[in-house]
N, C-alpha and C positions, 0 to 999 in steps of 0.2 A: 568559744567566744572570741571574736576577732579583735586583735589589739590595734588600737589607733596609733599610727606612726607620727612621731614628731617631725617637724620640717627637715631636720638634719637626716633622720632615718629615711624619709621620703626621697631626699636628694640622693642618698647612697643607693637606694633601691632603683631609682630612675637610671642612675649611671650604670648599675649592674645590668639592668635590662638592655641598655644601649650597647654595653660592651659585649654582650652575648649575641647580639645581632650580627650575622655573618657579613651583611652589607656595611658600607661606610655611611655614617650619618654626621652632618655638621650643620651649624647655623651661625649666621652673621648678622650684624646690625646694618643700619642704613648706609654706613660708610664702608661696608664690606670688611669690617673688622670682626674676627672670629669671637663668638660668645661661648662656644663649646663644640665638642665632637665626641664620638665614641673612640674606643681604644684602637680599632682597626684603622680609622681615619688618621689618628695620631701617628701610627706606625708608618702609613704611607707618606705622611708629611715629614718624616724624619725625626719625630719626637718620641720621648720615652713614656710620656704620660699625657692623657687628654687635657689635664689642667694647663699644660704648657702652651696650648693653642690660644688660650684666652689673651686677647689684646694684640694678636699678630694678624698680619694680612698675607695675601698670597705671594707677595714679592719676597717675604722673609722665610719662605718654606722651600722644601726640596723641589717643588714643581713651579718655581718662580718663572721658568721659561714659558709657562702657559698662563701666567697671572693676568695678562691683558684679556685673553680669551675668556677666562673664568669670570672676571669682573664685569665684562660686557654682558654676559648672560645674567649675572646677578642683578645689574641695574635694569635690564630689560624686563625681568620678572617683577621686580619691585615697582617699576614705573607703570607697567600695564596691569598689574594685579592678577595676571593670568599665569597659570602653571606652564612649565616647559618640561615635557615628559619623554623619557626613553630615547634621548639623542646620544650620539656617539662623539667622543672627544678624546684626544691624547693626554697622556700624563707622563712626566719624567719622575722616575723613582729616585730615592736617595743614592742608589748605586749608579745612576746615570742611564738606566735602561728606559726605553720608550715602551709604554704599555697603552692599552686602549680601555676606555670606560664607557659604560652605558649609564647616563646621568639623568636624574629628574630633579627639578627645582620648583618649589612652590613659595608663594608669599608667606612670610612669617607674620602672624597677626597677634595683636594684644587681645586681652579679654573683651575689650570693647569693639574689636573688629578692625582696628587701625593697623596698617602695615608698618611693622617696626624692623623688618629685615627680610632675610631669605633663609629657608630651610632646604637642605639638599641631601640627596642620597645617591650612591652609585655602586656599581659592581664591576669587577675586573672581567672584561670579556676578551682578553688578549688571546687566550687559547682558542676561543671561537673564531676570532679574526684571523689568526694564523691558519687555522684549518680552512677557513673560507678562502684565504689567499692561495693556499696550496691547491684547493679545488679549482680555483680560477686558472692557476698555472697549468694544472693537469688538463683542464678543458682546452686551454690555449694550445698545449702541445698536441693533444688529440686532433683538434681542428687543423693545426698546421700539418700534422702528419697526413690527415685525410686529404687536405688540399694538395700536398705533394703527390700523394698516391693517385688522386684524380688527374692531376696534370701529367703524371707519369703514364697512366693508362691512355690519356689523350695523345701524348707525344708518341707512345709506342704504336698506337693505332694509326696515327697519321703517317709515321715513318713506314709502317708495314704497307699501307696503301700506296704511298709515294714510291716505295721500292718497286712495286709491281709496274708502275708507270715508267720508272727508270729502266726496268728490264727491256721494255719496248723501245725506249729512246736509244739506249746503248746498243741493243740488238740490231735495230734498223740502221743505225749509224755504222756499225761494224760491217753489216751486210753490204751497205752501199759502198763503203770504202773498199771492201774486198773485190767489188765488181768494177772499180774505177781505176783508171791509169793514174800514175803519179803526176802526169802533166795536165790532168783535167782541171778546168777552172773552178769546178765545184768542190774540189777536194778540201781546200782550206776552210770552206764553210762547214763541211761535214766534220772536219777536225775540231772546229770551234764548237759545234753542237756536242761532240763527244767529250770535249774538255769541260764544258758547262755541266754535262750530265755527271761527270766524275766528281766535280765540285759539289753538285747536289747530293751525290752519294756520301760525301764526307759529312754534310749537314745531317742527313738521316742517321749516320753513324752516331753523331752527337745526340740526336734525339733518342735513339735506342739506348745509348749509354745513360742518359738521364732517366729513362724508364726502367733501368736495371736489366735491359734485355740486349745489351751490346754484345759484340762478338768477343768472347773470351777464349783464349788458348792458355789454359791454366797449367802451371807447374810449380813445384816446390822450390823456394829460393830464399836467400838472405836479403831482407829489405835494406839493411845497411850497405850491402855490396852493390845493390842497384843504385843507391844514392851516390856512393863513391864513384861508380863507373860513369855517372852522368856529370861529374865535376866539370870537365872541359866544356861540354855542351852548355851547361847552365851558365858558366862564366862568360861564354861567348854571346849568350842571349840577353844579358842584362847590361845596363849602362855602366860606364867606367867609374862613376861616383858611388856605385853600390858594391860592397865587398860581401863575400860569402864565407861563413865559418861553418865547419862541419864538426858535430859532436855525435859521433856514431858509436853505439855500444858494441862491445865484442861479444861473441858467443850468443848471439840472439837466436831464439828458436825460429825455424823456418815458417814462412807463410805461403799459402797456396794462392797464387795470383797470376793474372795475365800481365807479363812484364811490360808489354807495350802500353797497356791501359794504365798501369801504375806509373810508368814514365810520364804519361800524359798528365796524371794527377800532380806529380812532382813539378813538372815544367809549368803547369798552370799556376800552382800555388807560389812558386818562386817568382814567376813573371809578375803576378799580382803584387807580391811583396815589394819587388823592385820598383814597380810603378807607384806604389804608395810612398816610397822614399823619394822618388824623382819629383813628386809634386812639391817637395820642400826646396829650400835653398842651401842644403848642406849635404855632405856625404852621409851614407848610412850603412847599416849592417843587416844582412839577412842571415839568420842562424838556422841550419838544418840539423835536427837532432833525432836520433832513433833510440829506442829502448823498449823495455817490456813493462807491462802494467797488469795488475790483477784487478779485475772489475767485480765488485760485489753487486748484489741485487740493489742495494741502496744507491751505490754510485751510478748504476745504470739509469735509475729513475731521474737522476740529476742531469743526464745528458739529453739534449733537446731531441736529437734524431736517434731515438733508442728503440725503434720498432724492431722486434724480433731478436734483440740481443740477449745473450745468455751470460750468466756469471762465469768467470773463468779467466784464463790467460790471454792477453792481447799483446801484439807488437805495435808500437806507435811510431809515427813520423810526425814531428812537429816543425812547422815553418813559422819562424817569428821574425818580424821586422820592427825597426824603431822609427817607422814612418809616421804619416799623419793620423792614422787611426780612423775609427768610424763611430758615429753615434748609434744609439739603440735602434732607431728607425731603419737605418741602412743595414745593420746587422740582421734585423728581422726579415729583410727582403733579399738577402744575399743569394739564396739558393733558388730564387724564382727564375724560371726560364727567361732568358733574354734581358734580365735586369742588369743594368750596368750603371756605374757612376762616371763612365767615360763619355766623351762627347759622341763617339760613334762606337757602338757595340760590335763584337766580333764573334757572334754565335752564342751558344748556350752557356759557355763559361763555367762558373762554379756549379750551375745546375747539373752539367754533365759530370763534373768531379764528384758531386754527391751521388749521382746515379751509379758511377763506377764503383765507388766505395760501398754503397749499399748492395750492389750486385755481388760484391765479394764478402758479404756478411758482416761488414764493418760499419763504422759511424764516424762522424766529424763533430768536433767540439770547437767553438770559436770564442775567443775572448778579445775584446778591443776597447780602447779608450781614446777619445779624441786627443791628439797631440802626444800620445804615448805608445803608439804602435798597435800591432795586431798579431795574434797567434792563432794558427789553424793546427789542430791536433787530429790526425787521422789514426784511428784505431782499427787494426785488422786482427781477426782471430788467429791464434796459433794453429799452424797446419797439423793435420792428422794423417799424414802420409802423402805420398806422391800422387798428384791428380793425373787423370788421363791426358796424354799428349795429343796434339792435333795430328791425325794421320792422313788428312785429305787436302793438304795444301797444294795448290797448283805448282807444277815443277818449274814454271817460268819459260818453258819452251813448248811450242806447238808442233805436234807430230804432223808431218806432211803426208803420211799414209792415210788413205781414205778408210773410214770405218765401214763396217758391214752389219746388216741386220735391221730389225724394226724396233723402234723405241716408242713406248706408250707415254705420252705427256699428259699428266693429270694436274689440272689447275682450274680453279673457278673463275679466273680472270681471262677473258677472251684475248686481250692484248698479249698477255704472257704466253698463252697457248700458241697463238699465231706466230709470234716472232721466234719462239723456241722451235717450232716446227720448221720454220725457214732456216734457222741456224743449223739444225740437225740435217736438213736436206743438203746443205752445202758441204757437209762432212761425208756424204754418201750414204746416209741412213734414211730408211723409210720411216714415216711417222704416222702414228695413230693418236687421237686425242680423246680426252674424257673431261667432262665439266666438273665432276666431283668424285668422291670415293665410290659411291654406288654405281655410277656410270662406268668407272674404271673396272670394277669387277665384271660387269657384263662384257665390256670390250676385251678384257684379258681372257675370259673364258672362251670367247669366240675366236681368239687369235693366239692362244697360248703357244702353239708350236713355232710361231715365227717371231714372237716378241723376245728380244735379247736383253732388254733393260727397261725399267720403268722410272721416269723422271717424275717424282711425286712431291706435290706441294704439301706443306705441313698443316696449314690453316685453311680449312674449307668447310662450307655448310654441309648439313646432312650426315656426312661421314668424314672425319678428319684424317690426316695422314697416318697417325699412329694406328687407328682402327683399320684403315685401308691396308696398311702394311701387314697387319696381323692376318687379315682375311686373304690377302694375296699369298702369304707364306703357307697358309693352310691348303690353298689350291696347288701351289708349286713351291715346295720347301727350298729349292735352289734358285728361286727368282732373284735377279739382280735389281736392287732398288737404290737409286740415288735420291736422297732427300733434298728438297730445296725449301728455304725459308728466309724471310727478312729478319728474323730474330737470331740470337747468337747460337752458334753451333753446339755449345755445351748443353744449353737448355733443350735443344731439339734432339740431339743424339743420345743424351743420357737415358732416354726412354727406350732406346734400341740397343743398349749395350748387351753383347752376347747373342744378338739375334740375327747377325749376318748382314748388316747394312753395308751396301757396296760403296757408299760415299756420301758426301754432303757438299752442296754448293750454295753459297749464300747469295741472296738477291741484294742488289741487282748484279748480275754476272755479265761478263763480256763473252764474245765469241771465243777469244783466246782461253778464258777460264773454262768454258764449257767443253771445248775440244780436248784440252789437257786432261780434265777429270774423266771424261767418258772414255778416252783412250786407255787410261789406267784401269777404270772399272771393267772395261770389256777385254782387257788383256791384249789390246791391239796396237800398243804404242810402237 
């Protein structure tokens, strides 16, 4: 037999039911004064017991910061007589923490149907919101990484094709100058063409650096020592109002880097820092610090440019200035090619810096606040032994002795084939040409006895340089092959380590470069 509850027992049972509901429940009168709530809501409001809510309003509770927002919703529901369901809003906890709620409010009606207040419920969705925000950040990082990767591929492709054109420009300019007397009126115009082509080569170098395919001559060294050695150069390159402070750690592990490229990174970051200070009306300080840092998987995920990084030991270079700082929008665009905050840009800038660092297996972290300065932190992986040194640098002097024999030029670009052939002819060499790897094999088989060297392009359709080299070596194990590419030597020649490559020359090359290298490769210097 069911027992009938008296009004007091019914009230206690009703409160017990409310207190056992995991969600928050509350109800207010027409003036937005609380009439009751469950225990979970009382705790959120900073109260010890639900009875303490009676007679209070939102301004008197822990979330008073949101009182205006809550009351506006209350009045809207009571005035319209329509529910407001499943919307998101913030709340401040008694500890001062900001959390997120999913709230629903309905008109509170009397037995007769008259609106006498508002009844509300909500749940804490902070964990969901945080996960959602983390997902957005992750997607933004992925999109940004994909954007940079796409731009890098584009920059590398353009630089590669442009380098082929520059081979023709520089080659023809050198050939014309070699046939011209010093008193010829056209000489200065050819010198101008050559100078412009060399400037264009510098731009393609920057584009290749951005794409991570720049020319690296890697060796093991102390990053702090590189910074200290640059002291006089850095101080001469910045305004007098800017001072430099060095905080370099001792006994740093070595890093495997191209010293010229890393110097470019340091110079670029310090110059940018000095310019940020120069925009103000006071003296400023640029601090260069080096040290070591262990990156965990978790810390790597927090770094924006974290593609391909692995947990472990890193050496860092940090460049900090106390200049004007940057807003978030500027920071987000810093590494875009040709983006600049200056009136007139000067090339790829920080995009090339990022490319160089990524090419060394590292990353960059940026922190900046308007009016409080900027910090760039470059992290490079600790070295794992001495990397290969460059063995094919031009000697700087051109042999005057004529070379002998027949050279096979293999390149899919007609302009490159033609000008290379003409340059080789001026050295006393006979020339055969091939449009790609398959064509090269046919030409080589037919003329094997008289070919003394193959000048082989790395990137070609149908059969690339690596496969062509392998097939040529199978035909003639002692074949001399000089590889040519617009990309960096390390990437190109790493595939040929221990396979007897005779040399490497990077596009765009000059007559001087080509004669020096071929003289060494043929042993006819």
